[in-house]
N, C-alpha and C positions, 0 to 999 in steps of 0.2 A: 821364881823370877821368870817373867815372860820373855820369849825369844824376840830379838829385834826383828823388824820387818826386813824383807829382802831389799838390797841396794844395788845400784848400778853406778859404775864410775868410768870416766873417760881418761885415757892416757893420751893426752893431746901433745903431739910432736910436730914441730915445724922446723925443718933444717936441723940445727944442733940445739934447739931450745925445747924445753919441757915445761908445760904449765902445771903448777902446783899451788895449792892454797896453804897459806901459813896460818896456823892456829895456836892460840895460847888458851888452855883451859885447865882449871884446877891446878895452876902453877906449873903445868907442863907445856913446853914449846915444841911443836912438831909440824910436819907438812903432810898433806894428803892430796890425792888426785881429786879433781872436781867430780861431784856426784852426790847421790843421796838416795832416799827411800823411793821405792817403786810404788806409785799410786794404784789403787784398785782399777782393774781393767787396762792397765798400761803394760806394755812389754818392757823387758829390760833395755832393749835398744831405744825405745821412745823415752824412757826415763833418763838414760845417759845423755841423750841429745838435749832434753829439756833442762836437766840439772846443769849441764855445761853452760848453756846460755844464761840461766839464772845466776850462776856463780861467777862466771868469767866475762860474759858479754860476747862470747864467741859462738857463732853458728858452726857446727861441726858435721863432718861426715865420718861414719864408722867404717873402719877397714875390716876388722874381724874381732871376734871374742878371743881374748888371750888367756883368760883364767876365770874359773868359777870355783870359789872357795866357800867353805862353811865357816860362819862365825856364830858361835853360841846357837847352833842349830838352824841358822838362817843363811840362805845363799847370798853371796856377793859376786857380782859380775863385773869384769874389767874388760873394756873394749879399747883396742888400739884405734886411734882416730886422728883426724887432721882438720885444721881450721878451713872453713869455706868462706867466712866473712865475719863481720862484726869487729869490735875493738876490745882487746884485752883490757880488763879493768873497768868495764862499764856495766857489769852485771848488776842485777837489781835484788838479788837474794840477800838474806840477812848476813851472809858472809862479807858483803861489801859495805855494810853500814856499821 
């Protein structure tokens, strides 16, 4: 089995609210932080910002890297972030359709 590609995720906090994506796959219901695969030539920071916009409709600023974990031999980066603009729920990624 091939290792998954590296990913970057945004922990988006505004006041007392946290942005999460709700998913149901293969009969399982769960929540994840916005984010996804890092494209070739892209930094983890750039990927987190791009993925957050695609999935949530929010433009974000990154505060700091809070975790780097390995999943099946591939790194996952988690960034503490905050919204700069946009409108939650207007993302154009497949998560929104």
